[in-house]
C-alpha positions as a LaTeX table, in Angstrom:
\begin{tabular}{lrrr}
\hline
Residue & $x$ (\AA) & $y$ (\AA) & $z$ (\AA) \\
\hline
Unk1 & 71.30 & $-24.21$ & 37.39 \\
Unk2 & 67.65 & $-25.18$ & 36.86 \\
Unk3 & 66.53 & $-21.83$ & 38.19 \\
Unk4 & 68.75 & $-20.00$ & 35.70 \\
Unk5 & 67.34 & $-22.05$ & 32.82 \\
Unk6 & 63.79 & $-21.28$ & 33.94 \\
Unk7 & 64.63 & $-17.57$ & 34.14 \\
Unk8 & 66.12 & $-17.65$ & 30.66 \\
Unk9 & 63.09 & $-19.51$ & 29.30 \\
Unk10 & 60.83 & $-16.97$ & 31.00 \\
Unk11 & 62.73 & $-14.11$ & 29.38 \\
Unk12 & 62.53 & $-15.82$ & 25.98 \\
Unk13 & 58.79 & $-16.33$ & 26.35 \\
Unk14 & 58.34 & $-12.73$ & 27.41 \\
Unk15 & 60.44 & $-11.56$ & 24.46 \\
Unk16 & 58.43 & $-13.67$ & 22.03 \\
Unk17 & 55.16 & $-12.37$ & 23.49 \\
Unk18 & 56.32 & $-8.80$ & 23.12 \\
Unk19 & 57.54 & $-9.41$ & 19.58 \\
Unk20 & 54.26 & $-11.09$ & 18.71 \\
Unk21 & 52.37 & $-8.11$ & 20.10 \\
Unk22 & 54.60 & $-5.67$ & 18.22 \\
Unk23 & 54.00 & $-7.54$ & 14.97 \\
Unk24 & 50.24 & $-7.58$ & 15.65 \\
Unk25 & 50.26 & $-3.86$ & 16.36 \\
Unk26 & 52.26 & $-3.16$ & 13.20 \\
Unk27 & 49.83 & $-5.20$ & 11.07 \\
Unk28 & 46.81 & $-3.56$ & 12.67 \\
Unk29 & 48.32 & $-0.12$ & 12.15 \\
Unk30 & 48.83 & $-0.86$ & 8.47 \\
Unk31 & 45.34 & $-2.31$ & 7.98 \\
Unk32 & 43.68 & 0.54 & 9.88 \\
Unk33 & 45.60 & 3.14 & 7.90 \\
Unk34 & 44.35 & 1.58 & 4.66 \\
Unk35 & 40.81 & 1.51 & 6.02 \\
Unk36 & 41.04 & 5.20 & 6.96 \\
Unk37 & 42.10 & 6.00 & 3.41 \\
Unk38 & 39.31 & 3.83 & 1.98 \\
Unk39 & 36.60 & 5.41 & 4.16 \\
Unk40 & 37.85 & 8.89 & 3.31 \\
Unk41 & 37.84 & 8.13 & $-0.42$ \\
Unk42 & 34.34 & 6.61 & $-0.44$ \\
Unk43 & 33.08 & 9.48 & 1.71 \\
Unk44 & 34.49 & 12.01 & $-0.78$ \\
Unk45 & 32.79 & 10.14 & $-3.65$ \\
Unk46 & 29.48 & 10.40 & $-1.82$ \\
Unk47 & 30.10 & 14.12 & $-1.31$ \\
Unk48 & 30.82 & 14.52 & $-5.03$ \\
Unk49 & 27.62 & 12.71 & $-6.00$ \\
Unk50 & 25.73 & 14.81 & $-3.46$ \\
Unk51 & 26.98 & 17.99 & $-5.15$ \\
Unk52 & 25.98 & 16.59 & $-8.56$ \\
Unk53 & 22.48 & 15.72 & $-7.32$ \\
Unk54 & 21.99 & 19.11 & $-5.69$ \\
Unk55 & 23.09 & 20.84 & $-8.90$ \\
Unk56 & 20.80 & 18.60 & $-10.93$ \\
Unk57 & 17.94 & 19.36 & $-8.55$ \\
Unk58 & 18.48 & 23.12 & $-8.87$ \\
Unk59 & 18.63 & 22.90 & $-12.68$ \\
Unk60 & 15.47 & 20.82 & $-12.83$ \\
Unk61 & 13.72 & 23.21 & $-10.45$ \\
Unk62 & 14.68 & 26.13 & $-12.70$ \\
Unk63 & 13.37 & 24.24 & $-15.74$ \\
Unk64 & 10.17 & 23.39 & $-13.87$ \\
Unk65 & 9.61 & 27.06 & $-12.97$ \\
Unk66 & 10.23 & 28.13 & $-16.57$ \\
Unk67 & 7.92 & 25.40 & $-17.85$ \\
Unk68 & 5.27 & 26.43 & $-15.34$ \\
Unk69 & 5.47 & 30.05 & $-16.46$ \\
Unk70 & 5.08 & 29.04 & $-20.11$ \\
Unk71 & 2.21 & 26.68 & $-19.24$ \\
Unk72 & 0.46 & 29.45 & $-17.31$ \\
Unk73 & 0.72 & 31.81 & $-20.27$ \\
Unk74 & $-0.61$ & 29.15 & $-22.66$ \\
Unk75 & $-3.41$ & 28.31 & $-20.23$ \\
Unk76 & $-4.51$ & 31.94 & $-19.89$ \\
Unk77 & $-4.24$ & 32.49 & $-23.65$ \\
Unk78 & $-6.32$ & 29.38 & $-24.38$ \\
Unk79 & $-8.87$ & 30.35 & $-21.77$ \\
Unk80 & $-9.22$ & 33.79 & $-23.34$ \\
Unk81 & $-9.40$ & 32.24 & $-26.83$ \\
Unk82 & $-12.05$ & 29.78 & $-25.70$ \\
Unk83 & $-14.17$ & 32.57 & $-24.25$ \\
Unk84 & $-13.84$ & 34.45 & $-27.53$ \\
Unk85 & $-14.88$ & 31.34 & $-29.50$ \\
Unk86 & $-17.80$ & 30.79 & $-27.13$ \\
Unk87 & $-19.03$ & 34.37 & $-27.65$ \\
Unk88 & $-18.75$ & 33.97 & $-31.42$ \\
Unk89 & $-20.61$ & 30.66 & $-31.29$ \\
Unk90 & $-23.46$ & 32.41 & $-29.44$ \\
Unk91 & $-23.48$ & 35.16 & $-32.07$ \\
Unk92 & $-23.56$ & 32.50 & $-34.82$ \\
Unk93 & $-26.50$ & 30.75 & $-33.16$ \\
Unk94 & $-28.38$ & 34.05 & $-32.91$ \\
Unk95 & $-27.67$ & 34.78 & $-36.58$ \\
Unk96 & $-28.97$ & 31.36 & $-37.58$ \\
Unk97 & $-32.11$ & 31.88 & $-35.51$ \\
Unk98 & $-32.68$ & 35.16 & $-37.32$ \\
Unk99 & $-32.18$ & 33.40 & $-40.64$ \\
Unk100 & $-29.11$ & 35.48 & $-41.47$ \\
Unk101 & $-27.06$ & 32.62 & $-42.95$ \\
Unk102 & $-24.46$ & 34.91 & $-44.51$ \\
Unk103 & $-23.65$ & 36.45 & $-41.12$ \\
Unk104 & $-23.52$ & 32.97 & $-39.61$ \\
Unk105 & $-21.01$ & 31.87 & $-42.27$ \\
Unk106 & $-18.84$ & 34.93 & $-41.62$ \\
Unk107 & $-18.84$ & 34.24 & $-37.89$ \\
Unk108 & $-18.10$ & 30.56 & $-38.50$ \\
Unk109 & $-15.13$ & 31.55 & $-40.67$ \\
Unk110 & $-13.87$ & 33.78 & $-37.82$ \\
Unk111 & $-14.17$ & 30.89 & $-35.41$ \\
Unk112 & $-12.20$ & 28.57 & $-37.71$ \\
Unk113 & $-9.51$ & 31.20 & $-38.15$ \\
Unk114 & $-9.19$ & 31.73 & $-34.40$ \\
Unk115 & $-9.05$ & 27.99 & $-33.80$ \\
Unk116 & $-6.11$ & 27.46 & $-36.12$ \\
Unk117 & $-4.27$ & 30.70 & $-35.34$ \\
Unk118 & $-4.79$ & 31.23 & $-31.64$ \\
Unk119 & $-5.55$ & 27.85 & $-30.06$ \\
Unk120 & $-2.78$ & 25.70 & $-28.70$ \\
Unk121 & $-2.62$ & 22.14 & $-30.08$ \\
Unk122 & $-4.05$ & 20.93 & $-26.77$ \\
Unk123 & $-7.13$ & 23.14 & $-26.90$ \\
Unk124 & $-7.63$ & 22.54 & $-30.63$ \\
Unk125 & $-7.54$ & 18.79 & $-30.04$ \\
Unk126 & $-10.08$ & 19.10 & $-27.23$ \\
Unk127 & $-12.43$ & 21.12 & $-29.45$ \\
Unk128 & $-12.03$ & 18.72 & $-32.39$ \\
Unk129 & $-12.77$ & 15.78 & $-30.08$ \\
Unk130 & $-16.05$ & 17.33 & $-29.02$ \\
Unk131 & $-14.91$ & 19.39 & $-26.06$ \\
Unk132 & $-16.98$ & 22.46 & $-25.48$ \\
Unk133 & $-20.16$ & 21.19 & $-27.07$ \\
Unk134 & $-23.37$ & 22.86 & $-25.92$ \\
Unk135 & $-21.34$ & 25.65 & $-24.36$ \\
Unk136 & $-19.55$ & 23.35 & $-21.87$ \\
Unk137 & $-16.01$ & 24.57 & $-21.34$ \\
Unk138 & $-13.20$ & 22.00 & $-21.60$ \\
Unk139 & $-11.52$ & 23.95 & $-18.81$ \\
Unk140 & $-14.17$ & 22.63 & $-16.43$ \\
Unk141 & $-12.48$ & 19.24 & $-16.84$ \\
Unk142 & $-9.83$ & 19.10 & $-14.11$ \\
Unk143 & $-7.74$ & 16.56 & $-16.02$ \\
Unk144 & $-7.70$ & 18.78 & $-19.10$ \\
Unk145 & $-6.76$ & 21.90 & $-17.13$ \\
Unk146 & $-4.00$ & 20.17 & $-15.16$ \\
Unk147 & $-2.60$ & 18.76 & $-18.41$ \\
Unk148 & $-1.12$ & 22.19 & $-19.19$ \\
Unk149 & 1.18 & 21.84 & $-16.19$ \\
Unk150 & 1.99 & 18.14 & $-16.58$ \\
Unk151 & 5.49 & 18.74 & $-17.91$ \\
Unk152 & 6.27 & 21.28 & $-15.18$ \\
Unk153 & 4.95 & 18.88 & $-12.53$ \\
Unk154 & 7.12 & 16.06 & $-13.87$ \\
Unk155 & 10.24 & 18.25 & $-13.81$ \\
Unk156 & 9.40 & 19.37 & $-10.28$ \\
Unk157 & 9.08 & 15.74 & $-9.13$ \\
Unk158 & 12.42 & 14.87 & $-10.74$ \\
Unk159 & 13.97 & 17.87 & $-8.99$ \\
Unk160 & 12.62 & 16.67 & $-5.64$ \\
Unk161 & 13.90 & 13.15 & $-6.27$ \\
Unk162 & 17.38 & 14.48 & $-7.07$ \\
Unk163 & 17.28 & 16.60 & $-3.92$ \\
Unk164 & 16.31 & 13.61 & $-1.76$ \\
Unk165 & 19.04 & 11.50 & $-3.34$ \\
Unk166 & 21.52 & 14.29 & $-2.62$ \\
Unk167 & 20.42 & 14.35 & 1.01 \\
Unk168 & 20.94 & 10.59 & 1.23 \\
Unk169 & 24.41 & 10.92 & $-0.29$ \\
Unk170 & 25.22 & 13.65 & 2.22 \\
Unk171 & 24.14 & 11.38 & 5.09 \\
Unk172 & 26.21 & 8.49 & 3.69 \\
Unk173 & 29.24 & 10.74 & 3.34 \\
Unk174 & 28.84 & 11.84 & 6.97 \\
Unk175 & 28.57 & 8.18 & 8.00 \\
Unk176 & 31.85 & 7.36 & 6.27 \\
Unk177 & 33.48 & 10.30 & 8.03 \\
Unk178 & 32.22 & 8.88 & 11.33 \\
Unk179 & 33.83 & 5.57 & 10.41 \\
Unk180 & 37.09 & 7.45 & 9.80 \\
Unk181 & 36.81 & 8.83 & 13.33 \\
Unk182 & 36.56 & 5.28 & 14.74 \\
Unk183 & 39.58 & 4.22 & 12.69 \\
Unk184 & 41.51 & 7.26 & 13.93 \\
Unk185 & 40.67 & 6.24 & 17.50 \\
Unk186 & 42.04 & 2.77 & 16.76 \\
Unk187 & 45.26 & 4.31 & 15.42 \\
Unk188 & 45.58 & 6.41 & 18.57 \\
Unk189 & 45.10 & 3.41 & 20.86 \\
Unk190 & 47.52 & 1.28 & 18.87 \\
Unk191 & 50.05 & 4.09 & 19.13 \\
Unk192 & 49.80 & 4.04 & 22.93 \\
Unk193 & 50.56 & 0.31 & 22.98 \\
Unk194 & 54.15 & 1.03 & 21.99 \\
Unk195 & 54.56 & 3.55 & 24.83 \\
Unk196 & 53.11 & 1.62 & 27.75 \\
Unk197 & 55.57 & $-0.81$ & 29.37 \\
Unk198 & 53.20 & $-3.05$ & 31.28 \\
Unk199 & 52.41 & $-6.10$ & 29.13 \\
Unk200 & 48.93 & $-6.71$ & 30.49 \\
Unk201 & 47.92 & $-3.05$ & 30.02 \\
Unk202 & 49.23 & $-3.18$ & 26.46 \\
Unk203 & 47.27 & $-6.38$ & 25.87 \\
Unk204 & 44.02 & $-4.86$ & 27.18 \\
Unk205 & 44.44 & $-1.76$ & 25.01 \\
Unk206 & 45.19 & $-3.96$ & 22.00 \\
Unk207 & 42.04 & $-6.03$ & 22.57 \\
Unk208 & 39.98 & $-2.86$ & 23.02 \\
Unk209 & 41.44 & $-1.48$ & 19.77 \\
Unk210 & 40.56 & $-4.65$ & 17.88 \\
Unk211 & 36.98 & $-4.49$ & 19.21 \\
Unk212 & 36.57 & $-0.91$ & 17.97 \\
Unk213 & 38.17 & $-1.85$ & 14.65 \\
Unk214 & 35.81 & $-4.79$ & 14.14 \\
Unk215 & 32.81 & $-2.63$ & 15.06 \\
Unk216 & 33.90 & 0.09 & 12.61 \\
Unk217 & 34.41 & $-2.43$ & 9.80 \\
Unk218 & 30.98 & $-4.01$ & 10.37 \\
Unk219 & 29.35 & $-0.58$ & 10.47 \\
Unk220 & 31.14 & 0.46 & 7.27 \\
Unk221 & 29.98 & $-2.70$ & 5.48 \\
Unk222 & 26.36 & $-1.76$ & 6.21 \\
Unk223 & 26.76 & 1.55 & 4.37 \\
Unk224 & 25.88 & 1.61 & 0.65 \\
Unk225 & 28.52 & 2.37 & $-1.94$ \\
Unk226 & 28.19 & 5.45 & $-4.17$ \\
Unk227 & 25.65 & 5.16 & $-7.00$ \\
Unk228 & 27.22 & 3.50 & $-10.04$ \\
Unk229 & 30.46 & 2.77 & $-8.17$ \\
Unk230 & 32.85 & 0.56 & $-10.14$ \\
Unk231 & 36.41 & 0.47 & $-8.85$ \\
Unk232 & 37.70 & $-0.96$ & $-12.14$ \\
Unk233 & 36.61 & 2.22 & $-13.93$ \\
Unk234 & 39.37 & 4.16 & $-12.15$ \\
Unk235 & 42.02 & 1.99 & $-13.81$ \\
Unk236 & 40.67 & 2.11 & $-17.34$ \\
Unk237 & 42.42 & 4.26 & $-19.90$ \\
Unk238 & 40.49 & 7.41 & $-20.69$ \\
\hline
\end{tabular}
């Protein structure tokens, strides 16, 4: 009689263990499935931001190239204008040395006309501020010369920054896809638990699955969220 009771108690304990394991597996399957969906969603957001950044980078690069072309044309035009002004200034000095003041006035009038009609605001400002005195060209000043391309340089830097940010978003998206692979492995292992009959084998696989799941969760938590991510924004009325 006592043996029969012990056998029945043993069967009850075994049944409860199996039920407990089945419940644990069911809960883990549900949690892992949600985590797979979450990782896939965040990874797709990173991919979307990556595409936006790459497009932004290309647009900025195109603007930088256009700005550089315009700056080059203005630079060459100003350089040519400055050389013309310099030649006229020499002619004016020669006329003054000869005492031909009328000719000097005519040349001076030409110079003023060229300044206001042909010089860019940048070159005109440099001349008005004393640039080019005693025949010294303002274009010999590296800061002045590079100033023509300042806007193009700034756009180029912004393009590069957008490109680098896009590369980082691409890497983050790939990392989230790797996390999804770990979660898929957990789902596979949890699925085998229901097929294997041996309790101890099922228990070992379950423990191994939990270890992978914990590792994947920790790894996912170290990954940054998409730039400007706000989950509440997806529930606001548009």
